[in-house]
C-alpha positions as CSV (number, residue, x, y, z in Angstrom):
1,M,-50.1,3.7,-50.7
2,V,-49.4,5.0,-47.2
3,K,-46.7,7.7,-47.0
4,V,-44.7,7.4,-43.8
5,Q,-44.0,10.8,-42.2
6,G,-41.4,11.8,-39.7
7,E,-37.9,10.5,-38.8
8,R,-36.6,7.9,-41.3
9,W,-33.4,6.9,-39.4
10,F,-33.9,4.1,-36.9
11,P,-31.6,3.1,-33.9
12,S,-29.5,0.0,-33.9
13,E,-30.5,-2.6,-31.4
14,K,-26.9,-3.9,-31.0
15,T,-25.4,-3.8,-27.6
16,F,-22.3,-1.8,-26.9
17,S,-20.1,-4.9,-26.6
18,E,-21.3,-6.3,-30.0
19,E,-20.0,-3.1,-31.7
20,M,-17.0,-2.4,-29.5
21,T,-14.3,-4.1,-31.6
22,E,-15.5,-2.6,-34.8
23,L,-16.0,1.0,-33.5
24,W,-13.4,1.3,-30.7
25,G,-10.8,-1.5,-30.9
26,D,-10.0,-4.8,-29.4
27,W,-10.0,-4.0,-25.7
28,Y,-11.4,-6.4,-23.1
29,C,-10.9,-7.7,-19.5
30,D,-13.1,-10.0,-17.5
31,S,-10.5,-11.7,-15.2
32,E,-7.1,-11.3,-13.5
33,V,-5.7,-14.4,-15.3
34,G,-6.9,-14.7,-18.9
35,R,-4.0,-14.6,-21.3
36,L,-2.6,-11.0,-21.1
37,R,-2.4,-9.2,-24.5
38,S,-2.1,-5.5,-23.8
39,V,-1.1,-3.3,-20.9
40,L,-0.8,0.4,-20.0
41,M,2.2,1.5,-18.0
42,H,4.0,4.7,-17.1
43,R,7.8,4.6,-17.4
44,P,9.1,6.7,-14.4
45,G,10.3,10.1,-15.5
46,P,11.7,13.2,-13.8
47,E,9.1,12.9,-11.1
48,I,11.2,10.3,-9.3
49,D,14.5,12.2,-9.6
50,G,16.0,13.7,-6.4
51,I,14.0,11.6,-3.9
52,T,16.1,11.5,-0.8
53,D,15.7,9.9,2.6
54,E,14.6,13.3,4.0
55,I,11.7,13.7,1.6
56,A,10.8,10.0,0.9
57,A,8.0,9.8,3.5
58,D,6.3,12.9,2.1
59,V,5.7,11.0,-1.2
60,R,5.1,7.6,0.5
61,F,8.5,6.1,-0.5
62,R,10.5,3.7,1.7
63,G,13.6,5.8,1.3
64,A,15.9,7.4,-1.3
65,I,15.5,5.9,-4.8
66,N,18.1,5.6,-7.5
67,A,16.0,6.9,-10.4
68,E,18.1,5.4,-13.2
69,K,18.1,2.0,-11.6
70,A,14.4,2.2,-11.1
71,R,13.8,3.1,-14.7
72,A,16.0,0.2,-15.8
73,E,14.0,-2.2,-13.7
74,H,10.8,-0.8,-15.2
75,D,12.2,-1.3,-18.7
76,A,13.2,-4.9,-17.9
77,M,9.7,-5.6,-16.6
78,A,8.2,-4.2,-19.8
79,D,10.6,-6.4,-21.8
80,V,9.3,-9.5,-20.0
81,Y,5.8,-8.6,-21.0
82,R,6.9,-8.2,-24.6
83,D,8.8,-11.5,-24.5
84,H,5.4,-13.1,-23.6
85,G,3.6,-11.5,-26.5
86,V,2.1,-8.6,-24.5
87,E,1.7,-5.2,-26.2
88,V,3.0,-2.4,-23.9
89,H,1.5,1.0,-24.2
90,Y,2.8,4.0,-22.2
91,V,0.9,7.0,-20.6
92,C,1.6,10.3,-22.4
93,H,1.8,13.8,-20.9
94,Q,1.9,12.6,-17.3
95,R,2.6,15.3,-14.6
96,T,6.2,15.6,-13.5
97,D,5.2,16.3,-9.8
98,R,3.6,12.9,-9.1
99,P,6.3,10.4,-8.0
100,N,3.6,7.6,-7.6
101,A,2.3,7.9,-11.2
102,M,4.1,4.7,-12.2
103,F,1.6,2.7,-10.1
104,M,-0.9,2.4,-13.0
105,R,-3.2,-0.3,-11.5
106,D,-4.5,2.4,-9.1
107,L,-5.6,4.8,-11.9
108,M,-8.0,2.7,-13.9
109,L,-10.0,-0.5,-13.9
110,M,-10.5,-2.3,-17.2
111,T,-13.8,-4.1,-18.0
112,P,-15.3,-6.0,-20.9
113,E,-16.7,-2.7,-22.3
114,G,-13.9,-0.2,-21.5
115,A,-12.1,1.6,-18.7
116,I,-13.3,3.0,-15.4
117,V,-11.0,5.9,-14.6
118,S,-10.2,6.2,-11.0
119,R,-10.3,9.2,-8.6
120,P,-7.3,8.6,-6.3
121,A,-8.0,8.9,-2.6
122,V,-4.9,10.9,-1.6
123,P,-4.4,14.5,-2.8
124,S,-0.8,13.9,-3.8
125,R,-2.0,11.6,-6.5
126,R,-5.0,13.4,-7.8
127,G,-4.5,14.7,-11.4
128,E,-2.6,11.6,-12.5
129,E,-5.8,10.2,-13.9
130,K,-6.1,13.1,-16.4
131,A,-3.1,11.8,-18.4
132,V,-4.4,8.3,-18.2
133,A,-7.8,9.4,-19.6
134,R,-6.1,11.3,-22.4
135,T,-3.9,8.2,-23.3
136,L,-6.9,5.9,-23.3
137,A,-8.8,8.2,-25.6
138,D,-5.8,8.4,-28.0
139,L,-5.6,4.5,-28.0
140,G,-9.4,4.3,-28.7
141,V,-10.2,2.6,-25.3
142,P,-13.8,3.5,-24.3
143,I,-14.0,5.4,-21.0
144,I,-17.3,4.2,-19.5
145,K,-17.0,6.1,-16.2
146,T,-14.8,8.5,-14.3
147,I,-15.4,8.4,-10.6
148,N,-16.9,11.7,-9.5
149,G,-18.9,13.5,-6.9
150,R,-17.9,12.6,-3.3
151,G,-16.6,9.2,-4.5
152,F,-13.0,8.0,-4.6
153,F,-11.8,4.7,-5.9
154,E,-8.5,3.2,-7.0
155,G,-8.4,0.3,-9.5
156,A,-6.5,-2.0,-7.2
157,C,-9.6,-2.0,-4.9
158,A,-11.3,-4.3,-7.4
159,M,-10.5,-7.8,-8.5
160,W,-12.2,-9.9,-11.2
161,I,-13.0,-13.5,-10.3
162,D,-14.8,-14.2,-13.6
163,R,-17.1,-12.5,-16.1
164,E,-20.0,-12.5,-13.7
165,T,-18.1,-12.0,-10.4
166,V,-16.0,-9.1,-9.0
167,V,-14.6,-8.4,-5.5
168,L,-14.8,-4.8,-4.4
169,G,-12.9,-3.6,-1.4
170,S,-13.6,-0.5,0.6
171,G,-11.1,1.2,2.8
172,S,-8.7,4.1,2.8
173,R,-8.5,4.1,-1.0
174,A,-12.1,3.4,-2.0
175,N,-15.1,4.8,-0.1
176,K,-18.7,3.6,-0.3
177,E,-19.7,6.2,-2.9
178,G,-16.8,5.3,-5.1
179,I,-17.7,1.6,-4.8
180,R,-21.3,2.3,-5.5
181,Q,-20.4,4.0,-8.8
182,V,-18.2,1.1,-9.9
183,E,-20.8,-1.4,-8.9
184,T,-23.4,0.3,-11.0
185,E,-21.3,0.2,-14.1
186,L,-20.3,-3.5,-13.6
187,K,-23.9,-4.5,-13.1
188,N,-24.9,-2.5,-16.2
189,M,-22.6,-4.8,-18.3
190,G,-23.8,-8.1,-16.8
191,V,-21.8,-8.7,-13.7
192,E,-24.1,-10.6,-11.4
193,T,-22.2,-11.0,-8.2
194,I,-20.3,-8.3,-6.2
195,L,-18.4,-9.5,-3.2
196,H,-18.0,-6.6,-0.9
197,T,-15.1,-6.8,1.5
198,P,-13.3,-4.4,3.9
199,I,-9.7,-3.7,3.2
200,P,-7.9,-3.9,6.6
201,Y,-5.8,-1.2,8.3
202,G,-2.6,-2.9,7.3
203,S,-3.3,-2.8,3.5
204,I,-4.4,-0.1,1.2
205,H,-5.5,-2.2,-1.8
206,L,-6.7,-5.8,-2.4
207,D,-3.4,-6.8,-4.0
208,G,-1.7,-6.3,-0.7
209,Y,-3.2,-9.5,0.6
210,M,-5.0,-11.3,-2.3
211,N,-4.4,-12.0,-6.0
212,M,-5.7,-14.4,-8.5
213,V,-3.0,-16.7,-9.9
214,D,-5.1,-19.2,-11.9
215,R,-8.6,-19.7,-13.0
216,H,-9.8,-21.0,-9.7
217,K,-6.8,-20.3,-7.5
218,L,-6.4,-17.2,-5.2
219,A,-3.2,-16.5,-3.3
220,V,-4.0,-14.9,0.0
221,F,-2.4,-13.6,3.2
222,P,-4.9,-15.3,5.5
223,W,-4.6,-12.9,8.4
224,H,-6.0,-10.0,6.4
225,L,-8.7,-11.9,4.5
226,A,-12.2,-11.4,6.0
227,Y,-13.8,-14.7,7.0
228,D,-17.0,-14.0,5.2
229,T,-15.1,-13.2,2.0
230,A,-13.1,-16.4,2.3
231,Q,-16.3,-18.4,2.7
232,E,-18.0,-16.7,-0.3
233,L,-15.0,-17.3,-2.5
234,Q,-14.7,-21.0,-1.5
235,E,-18.4,-21.4,-2.2
236,L,-17.7,-20.2,-5.7
237,G,-15.1,-22.9,-6.1
238,I,-12.0,-20.8,-5.5
239,E,-9.1,-22.5,-3.9
240,L,-7.3,-20.4,-1.4
241,I,-3.5,-20.6,-1.5
242,E,-2.2,-19.3,1.8
243,V,1.0,-17.2,1.7
244,T,2.3,-16.5,5.2
245,D,5.9,-15.2,5.0
246,I,5.2,-11.7,6.3
247,D,8.6,-10.3,5.4
248,E,8.2,-11.5,1.8
249,I,4.7,-10.2,1.6
250,K,5.4,-6.8,3.1
251,Q,9.0,-6.1,2.1
252,G,9.3,-8.3,-1.0
253,M,5.7,-7.8,-2.2
254,A,5.3,-11.5,-2.9
255,L,1.6,-11.2,-3.6
256,N,2.0,-8.2,-6.0
257,V,2.0,-10.5,-9.0
258,V,0.5,-10.4,-12.5
259,A,-0.8,-13.5,-14.3
260,L,0.6,-13.7,-17.9
261,E,-1.9,-16.5,-18.5
262,P,-3.8,-19.0,-16.4
263,G,-1.3,-20.6,-13.9
264,H,1.7,-18.5,-15.0
265,I,2.6,-15.4,-13.0
266,L,5.2,-12.7,-13.1
267,M,6.4,-11.8,-9.6
268,P,9.2,-9.8,-7.9
269,A,12.5,-11.6,-7.4
270,G,13.7,-12.3,-3.9
271,C,10.8,-14.2,-2.4
272,P,12.0,-17.8,-2.4
273,N,9.5,-19.1,0.2
274,T,6.5,-17.7,-1.5
275,R,7.8,-18.8,-4.9
276,Q,7.9,-22.3,-3.5
277,V,4.3,-22.0,-2.3
278,Y,3.2,-21.0,-5.8
279,E,5.1,-23.8,-7.4
280,N,3.7,-26.3,-5.0
281,A,0.2,-25.2,-6.0
282,G,1.1,-25.9,-9.7
283,I,1.8,-22.3,-10.6
284,T,4.6,-21.4,-13.1
285,V,6.7,-18.5,-11.9
286,T,8.7,-15.9,-13.9
287,E,10.7,-13.4,-11.7
288,V,11.8,-9.9,-12.4
289,E,14.2,-7.8,-10.2
290,L,12.3,-4.7,-8.8
291,G,14.3,-3.9,-5.7
292,E,14.6,-0.2,-6.5
293,L,11.1,0.3,-7.8
294,M,9.6,-1.3,-4.7
295,K,11.0,1.6,-2.7
296,G,7.8,3.3,-3.8
297,W,5.7,0.5,-2.2
298,G,4.6,-1.1,-5.4
299,A,5.7,-4.0,-7.6
300,V,4.4,-5.9,-10.7
301,H,0.7,-5.6,-10.1
302,C,0.8,-2.0,-9.0
303,T,2.7,-0.9,-12.1
304,T,0.4,-2.6,-14.6
305,A,-3.0,-1.6,-15.9
306,F,-4.6,-4.3,-18.1
307,L,-6.1,-3.2,-21.4
308,K,-6.8,-6.6,-22.9
309,R,-7.0,-10.2,-21.6
310,D,-8.4,-13.2,-23.4
311,P,-11.9,-14.1,-22.1
312,L,-11.8,-17.1,-19.8
């Protein structure tokens, strides 16, 4: 009889994703449109109190903001999510000197295996991600990467097309090193196709000029979409829905939408022309009033970080 010497404990051959639900929890995102189940938000707190016209530009706001009205709008948006069966989680222990902290999409990117925590580009936002990381840990959401080194990257510079395809945009809020770090993690979990695109001077994130609204439908502001990117998307079978009302896009944030499920979006109220474009394309629209919140240059998509969507 042979006596086996040495280590008697053997490693599991299961993949991370196979064990994730059992060991971490039910967190997942591989699209922008799969049925939304869980989100992370930050209800605006004292950090938006006292923003006057004189200091608005210093914190990248359009102008003075009525803090109580903004908080009421944020609460109403969260209630719309709950009405559609979405679980709403809130960031804990956020800094009180960061007026833009409510724009959660910038601070993380959710994947099928956990969250990539951003490193914001502008100094006035750095540090917000610490509270996000702490909240993710408390919820049990795996953090698979925190952008580091010379890289910077904000979550709204990425957009899922499907489980194997992601658009990554480089510009003022995501540099090449930040993009490289994100791409490495995505490919490690099975993403096969990365579409690289420049984010133009007139936008800071992808959601300023493109957003998925259905499984194979992408709403775009055509004058900001790179031709090569448009061609690559169409070759993948994506239908481009052109939204061209500049005032509604820039002032009304008509492209800053969140899909509640395939073909059903939540968008800011007050953009009738764009709403008609969506409905003509077969998209169901639910509106929410965000006039005060948008003084911070963000709307539905900016304020919402996905934690769980149903796989497509």
